[in-house]
C-alpha positions in Angstrom: 166.9 170.1 118.1 170.5 168.9 118.0 172.3 165.9 116.6 175.4 164.6 118.3 177.7 161.8 117.0 180.1 160.5 119.4 182.8 157.8 119.0 184.9 156.1 121.6 183.0 157.4 124.6 182.3 153.9 126.0 184.5 151.6 124.1 186.4 151.6 120.9 184.2 151.5 117.9 180.9 152.7 119.6 178.7 155.1 117.6 175.9 157.1 119.2 173.0 159.1 117.5 171.1 161.4 119.8 167.9 163.3 118.9 166.8 165.5 121.8 163.6 166.9 120.3 160.9 167.5 122.8 163.4 166.5 125.5 163.0 162.8 124.6 166.4 161.5 123.6 166.8 158.5 121.3 169.9 156.6 120.9 171.4 154.4 118.2 174.4 152.6 119.6 176.7 150.7 117.2 178.9 148.8 119.4 181.7 146.5 118.3 179.5 143.4 118.5 176.0 144.8 119.1 173.3 147.1 117.7 171.1 148.7 120.3 168.0 151.0 119.9 166.6 152.4 123.1 163.9 155.1 123.4 163.9 157.0 126.7 166.6 154.8 128.0 164.4 151.6 127.6 166.0 149.2 125.2 163.7 147.8 122.4 166.3 146.2 120.0 169.4 144.3 120.9 171.4 142.4 118.4 174.6 140.5 118.8 176.5 137.9 116.8 174.1 135.0 117.7 170.7 136.4 118.5 168.3 139.3 118.2 166.2 140.5 121.1 163.2 142.8 121.0 162.3 144.1 124.4 165.0 142.0 126.0 168.8 142.2 126.2 169.1 138.5 126.9 167.6 136.7 123.9 167.3 132.9 124.4 166.8 132.1 120.6 167.7 133.5 117.2 164.8 135.8 117.6 163.3 136.5 121.1 160.3 138.8 121.3 159.4 139.9 124.9 155.9 141.1 124.2 153.2 140.9 121.5 153.6 140.5 117.8 151.2 142.2 115.4 151.0 141.6 111.6 149.1 144.4 109.9 149.9 144.0 106.2 147.4 142.3 104.1 148.4 140.2 101.1 146.7 137.9 98.6 147.8 134.3 98.8 151.5 134.5 97.9 153.4 132.3 95.5 154.7 129.0 96.6 157.9 129.5 98.7 161.2 128.2 97.5 162.4 124.8 98.5 163.0 124.6 102.2 161.4 128.0 102.9 158.1 129.2 104.3 156.4 132.3 105.8 153.5 133.7 107.8 151.2 136.3 106.3 147.8 137.9 106.9 144.9 138.4 104.5 141.9 140.7 104.3 139.8 138.1 106.1 141.7 139.0 109.3 143.3 135.6 109.6 146.9 134.6 109.9 148.2 132.0 107.4 151.3 129.8 107.1 152.7 128.6 103.8 155.7 126.4 103.1 157.3 125.0 100.0 155.7 121.5 100.5 152.3 122.5 102.1 149.3 124.4 100.9 147.9 127.4 102.7 147.1 126.7 106.4 144.9 128.9 108.5 146.7 129.4 111.8 144.0 131.4 113.5 141.1 128.9 113.1 141.2 127.7 116.7 137.4 127.2 116.7 136.9 130.3 118.9 137.7 130.8 122.5 141.2 132.2 122.1 142.9 128.9 122.3 145.9 128.2 120.2 147.5 125.3 118.7 145.0 124.1 116.1 142.1 124.9 113.9 138.5 123.6 113.7 139.5 120.8 111.4 142.6 119.9 113.5 142.8 116.8 115.6 144.2 118.7 118.5 142.3 121.6 120.1 142.6 123.8 123.2 139.6 125.3 124.9 139.7 128.1 127.5 136.1 128.9 127.4 135.2 129.3 123.8 133.4 127.0 121.3 134.8 124.1 119.3 134.3 123.3 115.7 135.0 120.3 113.4 136.5 117.0 114.4 138.4 116.8 117.7 140.8 113.9 118.2 142.4 115.4 121.3 140.8 118.2 123.3 142.0 120.0 126.5 139.3 121.6 128.5 141.2 124.2 130.5 138.2 125.4 132.5 137.7 122.0 134.0 141.2 120.6 133.7 140.0 117.7 131.6 141.2 115.9 128.4 138.8 114.5 125.8 139.6 112.1 123.0 136.9 112.1 120.4 134.7 114.4 122.5 134.8 118.2 122.9 133.2 118.3 126.4 134.8 115.6 128.5 132.9 114.5 131.6 136.0 113.3 133.5 139.7 113.9 133.8 140.3 111.7 130.8 137.2 110.9 128.6 137.5 108.6 125.5 134.4 108.7 123.2 133.5 107.3 119.8 130.3 107.5 117.7 131.4 104.5 115.6 131.8 100.8 116.3 135.1 99.4 117.7 136.6 102.9 118.1 135.9 103.7 121.8 138.7 101.4 122.9 141.7 102.0 125.1 144.7 99.8 124.3 147.6 99.3 126.6 150.4 97.4 124.9 154.0 96.4 125.7 156.6 94.6 123.6 160.0 93.8 125.1 162.3 90.9 125.8 161.1 90.2 129.4 158.4 88.3 131.2 156.7 91.6 132.2 153.2 92.4 131.0 151.3 95.6 130.1 149.0 96.5 133.0 146.4 98.9 134.3 146.9 100.2 137.8 144.1 101.5 140.0 145.6 103.0 143.1 144.1 104.6 146.2 145.5 106.5 149.2 144.2 108.8 151.8 145.8 112.2 152.3 147.1 113.7 149.0 149.2 112.8 146.1 152.2 114.7 147.6 151.6 113.3 151.1 149.7 109.9 150.9 148.1 108.4 154.0 147.2 104.7 154.7 143.8 103.5 153.4 141.3 102.3 156.0 139.1 99.3 156.5 136.2 99.6 154.1 137.9 101.9 151.6 137.4 101.2 148.0 140.8 100.5 146.4 139.7 100.3 142.8 136.5 100.0 140.8 135.6 99.3 137.2 132.0 100.3 136.3 129.9 99.3 133.3 127.5 102.2 132.6 124.6 102.1 130.1 122.0 104.5 128.9 118.4 103.4 129.7 116.5 106.0 127.7 116.7 108.7 130.4 120.2 108.7 131.9 123.4 106.8 132.1 123.3 104.4 135.0 125.5 101.8 136.6 124.6 98.3 135.2 127.4 96.3 136.7 130.8 96.8 138.4 133.8 95.1 139.9 135.6 96.5 142.8 138.2 95.7 145.5 137.7 96.9 149.1 139.9 97.0 152.1 138.7 94.3 154.5 140.5 95.0 157.8 143.2 97.1 159.3 145.9 98.0 156.8 149.5 98.1 157.6 152.9 97.5 155.9 152.6 93.8 156.8 148.9 93.2 156.2 146.7 94.1 153.2 143.4 92.3 153.7 141.0 92.9 150.8 138.0 91.5 149.1 136.8 91.5 145.5 133.2 92.0 144.7 131.3 91.5 141.4 127.9 93.1 141.1 125.2 92.8 138.4 121.7 94.1 138.0 118.9 91.6 138.2 115.8 91.6 135.9 113.2 94.3 136.8 115.8 96.2 138.9 117.9 99.3 138.2 120.8 99.0 140.7 123.5 96.4 140.8 123.7 94.0 143.8 126.4 91.6 144.9 126.7 88.5 142.8 130.1 87.1 143.7 132.4 87.9 146.6 135.9 86.6 147.2 136.8 87.6 150.7 140.1 88.2 152.6 140.3 84.5 153.4 139.9 83.7 149.6 136.5 82.1 150.3 134.0 82.6 147.5 130.3 83.4 148.0 127.9 83.2 145.1 124.4 84.8 145.3 122.8 82.7 142.6 123.3 79.2 141.2 126.7 78.1 139.8 126.2 77.1 136.2 128.6 75.7 133.7 130.3 72.4 132.9 130.2 69.9 135.8 131.9 66.5 135.9 130.4 63.6 137.7 131.6 60.1 138.3 129.6 56.8 138.4 131.0 53.5 139.6 130.0 50.0 138.3 131.0 46.4 138.8 130.1 43.0 137.3 131.5 39.5 136.7 131.6 37.5 133.5 134.4 35.0 134.0 134.0 33.1 130.7 132.0 35.4 128.3 133.9 37.1 125.5 131.0 39.0 124.0 129.9 42.6 124.4 128.3 43.4 127.8 126.4 46.4 129.0 127.5 47.5 132.5 124.9 47.7 135.2 123.9 51.0 136.8 123.0 49.2 140.0 123.9 45.8 141.3 126.2 43.4 139.4 124.0 42.1 136.6 125.7 42.9 133.3 123.5 42.4 130.3 124.3 41.1 126.8 121.7 43.4 125.2 120.2 46.9 125.9 118.2 46.7 129.2 116.7 49.1 131.8 119.3 47.5 134.3 122.2 49.0 132.3 121.1 52.6 131.6 120.7 55.9 133.4 119.0 59.2 132.5 121.0 62.3 131.5 120.0 65.3 133.6 121.6 67.8 131.2 123.2 67.9 127.8 126.7 66.4 127.9 129.2 63.8 127.0 131.1 60.8 128.3 134.7 62.1 129.0 136.4 58.8 129.8 136.0 55.3 131.2 138.4 53.5 133.5 138.3 49.7 133.4 140.1 47.3 135.7 139.8 43.5 135.4 141.2 40.6 137.4 141.4 38.4 134.2 144.8 36.9 133.5 146.2 34.2 131.2 144.8 35.5 128.9 143.9 39.0 129.8 141.0 40.9 128.3 143.2 41.8 125.3 142.1 44.5 122.9 138.9 45.9 124.5 136.4 48.3 123.0 134.2 50.6 125.2 131.2 52.2 123.6 128.9 55.2 124.6 125.2 54.5 123.8 122.1 56.6 124.1 118.4 56.4 123.7 116.0 59.2 123.1 112.7 60.1 124.9 109.9 57.7 124.0 112.3 54.7 123.3 112.2 51.8 125.8 116.0 51.3 125.9 119.0 52.6 124.2 120.6 52.0 120.8 123.0 49.1 120.5 125.0 51.1 118.0 127.4 53.3 119.9 127.7 57.1 119.5 131.5 56.7 119.9 133.9 53.8 120.7 137.4 53.7 122.0 139.8 50.7 122.0 142.6 50.0 124.4 144.7 46.9 124.8 144.2 45.5 128.3 147.5 43.6 128.5 147.8 43.2 132.2 145.5 41.9 134.9 144.5 44.2 137.8 145.8 47.2 135.8 143.6 50.1 134.9 143.0 50.9 131.2 141.8 54.4 130.4 139.4 55.0 127.5 139.3 58.7 126.5 136.4 59.9 124.4 136.7 62.9 122.1 133.2 63.8 120.9 132.1 67.3 122.0 128.6 66.1 122.8 127.0 62.6 123.2 123.6 63.1 124.6 120.8 65.6 125.4 118.9 66.2 128.7 116.4 63.3 129.2 118.3 60.8 127.0 119.0 57.4 128.4 122.8 56.7 128.6 124.7 53.4 128.7 128.2 52.0 128.4 129.3 48.7 126.7 132.5 46.8 127.1 133.6 44.3 124.4 136.9 42.5 125.1 138.8 40.0 122.9 139.0 37.5 125.7 136.7 36.9 128.8 135.7 39.9 131.0 136.6 38.5 134.4 135.8 40.5 137.6 135.5 44.0 136.3 135.4 47.4 138.1 134.4 50.5 136.0 134.3 54.2 136.6 132.7 56.5 134.2 133.4 60.3 134.1 130.5 62.3 132.7 130.5 66.0 131.8 127.2 67.9 131.9 126.5 71.4 130.5 124.5 73.1 133.3 122.9 76.2 131.9 
């Protein structure tokens, strides 16, 4: 065994310690700006003015360890660190803990099993490379299937959002800026690959939104909306059609309900229901009468009192939207004129002479249309008799009337 101290052999200020026992020399090298330990010529510690490297001579941070770190000492929970400080320690339970001046003890090794890393079983972020999960999981990465789960530990697709409580399984896309742009959801399709896309072909599905429900045995498609290429695709032509499918009663698979094709023509499989507006046209003459008259539904015979001649039958629930009145009367004109909406219920011979709603307009000019707009949300029910009265200040004259009705077809 020999010890040899050498100075100045490499550069000024260097100090070497050599222990050649068993033929395995060890060096301690105190350079001018570095401290180096290297057994058998392989450097294990390098320290310069800015960084320390273990297993590397090119540290990229204040402490850079090229290899594994083991903590073997066991301690009880230490005292609270000083302000701004913290430390990592192990305990007899075999776990690694972190404690800082403003946090309680945190178990760093509780990844829920599986050798993953960044969080514990109670953390909202977990990583799984084949092990089991524990606790709540806000965000999970399933490494074995390259899937991300939000609220679920075993995602079924590339991104799976799940909730076991109401109003939580929601995806929100928001945008706030000083522009006319909007937040959006893009569904894109190409042939080929992401790195080298190829043109979609006639019949390819461009995008699809499915509504899937559990029927007691499995999750099945109840309804969907999709867009499909509908012709040869080129840089100057993108023909496409949009299809809405629903599942009928006593069926288990959706079928086409509505199609908007590449010509923007719409085809509906069932009946079109909703609010429908319908117009009726009437005419009568009362050159000298100034009293209320009920307009005829056929012919020209106005009536001064409710009559079968001046009523129709409502096919659906609905209302009178507006009445347009035009009179030839001049010098004087009709003047302030009141139009009324009247109904009668089933089992009644005619309608009520008291109006459901009235509107008054000053008809100041002859041969000029006056518009009477009604505001009630509903006037009559299906099967009711419906009628319209006109009550001018002066004589009626030759009168043309158009009524606009709105029916709720359901």
